[in-house]
C-alpha positions as CSV (number, residue, x, y, z in Angstrom):
1,M,0.0,0.0,0.0
2,A,1.2,3.5,-0.8
3,T,2.7,5.6,2.0
4,Y,1.0,9.0,2.5
5,F,-0.5,11.2,5.1
6,A,-4.4,11.7,5.1
7,K,-3.7,15.0,7.1
8,T,-0.6,16.8,6.1
9,P,1.6,17.2,9.2
10,Y,3.1,20.6,10.1
11,W,6.7,19.4,9.7
12,L,6.1,18.1,6.2
13,K,5.0,21.6,5.1
14,K,8.3,22.9,6.4
15,V,10.3,20.5,4.1
16,F,8.7,22.0,1.0
17,P,9.5,25.3,-0.5
18,K,8.1,28.5,1.0
19,G,5.0,30.1,-0.4
20,L,3.0,27.0,-1.1
21,I,-0.6,27.2,-0.1
22,W,-1.8,24.3,2.1
23,D,-5.0,25.7,3.6
24,L,-7.1,28.8,3.3
25,L,-8.8,30.6,6.1
26,A,-10.8,33.5,4.6
27,G,-13.9,35.4,5.7
28,K,-16.3,35.1,8.4
29,E,-18.2,32.1,6.9
30,P,-16.7,28.6,7.7
31,T,-15.6,27.4,4.3
32,V,-13.8,24.2,3.0
33,Y,-12.3,23.9,-0.4
34,I,-12.6,20.6,-2.3
35,T,-10.3,20.0,-5.2
36,F,-9.9,17.4,-7.9
37,D,-6.8,16.4,-9.8
38,D,-6.1,14.7,-13.1
39,G,-9.3,15.4,-15.1
40,P,-11.2,16.2,-17.0
41,H,-12.7,12.8,-17.7
42,P,-15.7,12.2,-20.0
43,T,-17.7,10.2,-17.5
44,V,-16.1,10.7,-14.0
45,T,-16.0,14.6,-14.1
46,P,-19.8,15.0,-15.1
47,F,-20.5,12.7,-12.1
48,V,-18.5,15.0,-9.9
49,L,-20.3,18.1,-11.2
50,E,-23.7,16.5,-10.6
51,Q,-22.8,15.8,-7.0
52,L,-21.5,19.4,-6.5
53,D,-24.8,20.7,-8.0
54,K,-26.8,18.7,-5.6
55,Y,-25.2,20.4,-2.6
56,D,-24.7,24.0,-4.1
57,A,-21.0,23.4,-3.8
58,H,-18.2,24.8,-5.9
59,A,-14.7,23.2,-6.3
60,T,-11.4,23.6,-8.0
61,F,-10.2,21.2,-10.8
62,F,-6.5,20.9,-11.4
63,C,-6.5,19.6,-15.0
64,V,-4.0,17.9,-17.1
65,G,-3.6,19.9,-20.2
66,N,-3.6,16.8,-22.4
67,N,-7.0,15.7,-21.0
68,V,-8.3,19.3,-21.7
69,T,-7.4,19.0,-25.3
70,K,-9.0,15.6,-25.5
71,F,-12.2,16.6,-23.7
72,P,-12.7,20.3,-24.2
73,E,-16.4,20.1,-23.9
74,V,-16.1,18.7,-20.4
75,Y,-13.6,21.4,-19.4
76,E,-16.0,24.0,-20.6
77,L,-18.8,22.4,-18.7
78,V,-16.6,22.8,-15.4
79,L,-16.2,26.4,-16.1
80,S,-19.9,27.0,-17.0
81,K,-20.9,25.8,-13.6
82,G,-18.8,28.3,-11.8
83,H,-16.0,26.2,-10.6
84,S,-12.3,27.3,-10.8
85,T,-9.6,25.3,-12.7
86,G,-5.8,25.1,-12.3
87,N,-2.8,23.9,-14.2
88,H,-1.6,20.4,-13.4
89,T,1.0,20.3,-16.2
90,F,0.3,19.0,-19.7
91,N,1.5,15.5,-19.2
92,H,1.2,14.9,-15.4
93,M,4.9,15.5,-14.9
94,N,6.8,14.6,-11.7
95,G,8.9,17.6,-10.8
96,W,11.4,15.6,-8.8
97,K,12.2,13.5,-11.9
98,T,12.1,16.3,-14.5
99,N,14.7,19.1,-15.2
100,N,13.5,22.6,-14.8
101,E,13.5,23.5,-18.5
102,T,11.3,20.6,-19.5
103,Y,9.0,21.0,-16.4
104,L,8.4,24.7,-17.0
105,A,7.9,24.1,-20.7
106,N,5.2,21.5,-20.0
107,I,3.4,23.9,-17.7
108,E,3.5,26.5,-20.3
109,L,2.0,24.1,-22.8
110,A,-0.8,23.5,-20.4
111,K,-1.4,27.2,-20.0
112,K,-2.7,27.4,-23.5
113,P,-6.0,25.4,-22.8
114,I,-6.0,26.2,-19.1
115,K,-6.4,29.9,-18.4
116,S,-5.6,30.0,-14.7
117,N,-2.9,31.2,-12.3
118,L,-3.4,28.3,-10.0
119,F,-1.0,25.4,-10.1
120,R,-0.7,22.1,-8.4
121,P,2.2,19.8,-8.9
122,P,1.4,16.3,-9.9
123,Y,2.1,13.9,-7.0
124,G,2.8,17.0,-4.9
125,K,6.3,16.8,-6.0
126,I,8.1,20.0,-6.9
127,S,11.7,21.2,-6.2
128,Y,12.7,24.4,-4.6
129,S,14.0,25.9,-7.8
130,Q,10.9,25.0,-9.7
131,A,8.6,26.5,-7.1
132,R,10.7,29.7,-7.0
133,L,10.6,30.1,-10.7
134,L,6.9,29.5,-10.9
135,Q,6.2,32.1,-8.2
136,Q,8.2,34.8,-10.2
137,K,6.3,37.5,-12.1
138,K,7.0,35.8,-15.4
139,Y,4.8,32.9,-14.5
140,G,2.9,34.3,-11.6
141,L,1.4,31.0,-10.5
142,K,0.0,30.3,-7.0
143,I,1.1,26.7,-6.0
144,I,-1.9,25.0,-4.3
145,M,-1.2,22.0,-2.2
146,W,-3.6,20.3,0.4
147,N,-3.9,19.5,3.9
148,V,-6.5,16.6,3.6
149,L,-5.8,13.7,1.3
150,S,-8.6,11.4,0.6
151,G,-6.3,8.6,-0.7
152,D,-8.8,7.8,-3.6
153,F,-6.0,7.1,-5.9
154,D,-5.0,4.1,-3.8
155,R,-6.5,0.9,-5.2
156,E,-5.8,-0.9,-2.0
157,L,-7.8,1.5,0.1
158,S,-11.5,0.7,0.8
159,P,-14.1,3.3,-0.1
160,E,-15.0,3.5,3.6
161,K,-11.5,4.3,4.6
162,C,-11.3,6.9,1.9
163,L,-14.3,8.6,3.4
164,D,-12.8,8.2,6.9
165,N,-9.6,9.9,5.8
166,V,-11.6,13.0,4.9
167,L,-14.2,13.1,7.7
168,H,-11.7,12.7,10.5
169,N,-9.5,15.5,9.2
170,I,-11.6,18.1,7.4
171,K,-12.4,21.4,9.1
172,P,-12.9,25.0,8.0
173,G,-10.1,26.2,5.9
174,S,-9.1,22.7,4.7
175,I,-8.1,22.1,1.1
176,V,-9.3,18.5,0.3
177,L,-7.9,16.5,-2.4
178,F,-9.8,14.0,-4.6
179,H,-9.3,12.9,-8.2
180,D,-11.8,12.9,-11.1
181,S,-10.1,9.9,-12.8
182,E,-10.9,6.3,-13.6
183,K,-8.3,5.1,-11.2
184,A,-10.0,6.9,-8.3
185,W,-13.6,6.1,-9.3
186,D,-14.5,3.4,-6.8
187,R,-13.4,5.3,-3.8
188,M,-14.1,8.8,-4.9
189,S,-17.7,8.0,-6.1
190,Y,-18.4,6.6,-2.7
191,A,-16.8,9.2,-0.6
192,L,-17.6,12.4,-2.3
193,P,-21.4,12.5,-1.8
194,R,-21.0,11.7,1.8
195,V,-18.3,14.4,2.4
196,L,-20.6,16.9,0.6
197,E,-23.5,15.9,2.9
198,Y,-21.3,16.1,6.0
199,C,-20.2,19.7,5.1
200,K,-23.7,20.7,4.5
201,Q,-24.7,19.3,7.9
202,Q,-21.9,21.3,9.5
203,G,-23.1,24.4,7.9
204,W,-19.9,24.9,6.0
205,K,-19.7,26.7,2.7
206,M,-17.9,24.7,-0.1
207,K,-16.1,27.2,-2.5
208,A,-13.7,27.2,-5.4
209,I,-10.2,28.5,-4.7
210,P,-10.0,32.0,-5.9
211,G,-7.3,32.8,-8.6
């Protein structure tokens, strides 16, 4: 089974470059920020949008550029429903295994179909120099991480445990990570509606991350 933290520990944030956004505490209303990586997908993403509609929730979708070019109508549907989107590279690149020139070029390629100043590194892996460059005026990207990881990408995880990962750690200000992908479907499709219902019961707003 993969090794990861359902709740991002404080010390781990210190290991990463400065300026990365792990949570958001804004305004007087208690708010959580649900996010989805790796889409858009022609069947999974519409399911997610349907669930969000049911709960008057908005979310942020960190899209793979190649998927946006394959499924532009799904991407446009996300935007038409008032959700925000972010850059997740064009080919889902691992920053730790990619030189800076190639990594930045791939992000620039994804910028063409994805008009956003939000960025999330695939796998959460980004080097100090990559982060520093992306935060400079030339790129002007806000690097969005997370502090609650559902684990829906883990095929060895039960749907119930995926839900538990979120419900035991979510609170106002949390940035929660799901995936709108085939790989995550069994766990995400179980956990997401229950997380949305829980947030509604708590009286929390569910908003998209502002650009």
